[in-house]
N, C-alpha and C positions, 0 to 999 in steps of 0.2 A: 608551497603546499599547505593546506589547512591542517591545523593541529588536531588530529583525530585520536580518540581513544581506541585501543586495539579492539577488534571485533570480539575477541575472546572475553573481554570485560562485560559484554552485553548478555552473556549467559546462553542458555539453551532454549529460552522462550522469549522471542523477540517480536515486538509489535512495530509495524511501520505505518505511520500516519502521514497524511498530507493531502493537499487538494487533489481533485480529480485530475487524472492525466499528468501526474507529477513524476511517475516512474516507480511507484510503489511495488507493483507486481513484478516488474523486471528485476528490481533490487532484491525482492524476497526470493525469487527464483535463483538468482546468482548466489545469495547467501546460503540458501538451502543446499544447493549443489556443493558449495565450497566446504561447509562444515557438517553436512549430513543431517539436516533438519527437515522434517516434514514441512512442505510449503502449503499454506492455507490462503487461498484467495477468497476473501469474504464476498466479493461480487458473485462468485459461483455458488456460494451458500444462499445469498439473498435472492437470487433470481432463478427461475425455472429454466432448465436447459431446453433447447429447441424452441424458444419463444423469442419475441422481440423485446427481451429484457423485462419480462413480466415478473414482478416480485412474488416470492413465496408468501404464504400466510406468515404473519409475524411470529406466531408460536413455533412453526416449523423451522423458520430461520434461527430463532433463538435456541432451539433444541440442537440443531447442527452445530452452531457456534459453541454452545456450552459443553457439548460432548468433545469437540475438538480441543478446547483449551484445557481439558483435564489430562491430556497426554503430557508426557514429560519433556518432549522435545518438539519445538515448532518455531516457524517464523510465519507471521500472519500479517497480511497487508489488507488495509481497508480501514474505514472510519466507523460508520454505523454506531452513532453515539448511544443508542438504546442499550447496547451491550458492552460499552466500554468499561464500566466499573468492574465487572467480573473478569474481563480480559486483563485489565491493569493489575488486578489482585493476583493473578497468576504469572504475569510477565516478569522476566528477569532483566529486560533491557528494552529501550525505546529508541527508534530512529524517527526523526521528523524531517520530511522533505518539505522545505518551505520555499518553493519556487513561485515566481510571479504569475499573475493571471495570464499575462501574455505568453509565457512559457507553456502553461497548461493548455491554452487555446491552440498554440502551434503544435504541440504534441498530439492533441486530439485530432486536428485536421490531418496531420501526417499519418497517424495510425489508421484513420478511417479511409484515407485515400490510397495509401501505399503499403501499409504493413499488414499483410495477410496472415502472418503467424504471430499475432499479438499474444504475449504472455498474459495469462490470467483471463483470457477471453471466455465468453460463455459458449459452451458446446452447442453447435447447431444454430448459432446466432451470428450471421456475418456482420462485420462492422459497417455501419452506415452513419452518415451525418444526420443527427436528429436535432431539431430546433430546441427541444426541451434540454438537451445536453449543452448546446451552445449557450442557452439562457442561464443554465445552472453555472457554467464556468464563468460567465461574465458577471452575473449578479451575486451568486452565492460564494464563489471562491474568495473574494476579498474578506468577507465576514468570517468564513471558515478558517482562513489563515490566521486571523487574529485569535479566534477561539482555540485553535490547536496550539498556538504559541503560549497562550495562558495555561492550558493544560500541561504542556511540556514543562513550563517553568515550575508548576506546582507538584509534579510527580517526583517522588523520592527514589527514582530508579536510575541505574547507570544509563546515560543517554547521549545521543549524538544529534545535533541539528545541522542539516545540510541546506544552506540558505540560497543556493544557486546551482545552476547546471554545472558550473565549474567545480563547486564543492562536491557534488555528486560524483563527477568524473574522478576527482582526487580520492574519494572514498573507494571507488572501484580499484584504483591503482594501489592504494595503501593496503587494502584488505585482500589484494590479489584475486579479485573477482572477475569472472568471465561473463559478459552479457549474452553470449551466444549459447543457446540450448544445445546440449549434446544430441 
């Protein structure tokens, strides 16, 4: 089993970063239920509900983000580098999901084809395969993984890096998390 720091050491304001389709939202949901934190899915703040993932205006997204991080207790999943500095300034812990591009691609295809109850999905926007997302996963994910690893190494927060599906599964077991929503 991977040597993990206890979940309690990450505090009451936890950021989860990682490539698209790495399991950030599912992990955030499980942590939130386990230790009683508000779960914030940044994709839901960034996109307008009942659209085909149409982004909100940048100022509106930042206002939602900045108001949410002022609360005392939360677990937040998503990247959105334009508002990372203020998020990291408030965070008490960080989890990096550092899964491979192939894993991200497989998870994306699975969730769009078979998982109709996706955690962190956009209200009123059914999951569909989009060429833009496939391109993003294949082209942007490798560079993003390197960027997130550099940020992770530089941040002076209590943190956990989960570098494989196996490591993520071990974290669920060690932290006594349940993937299934109640």
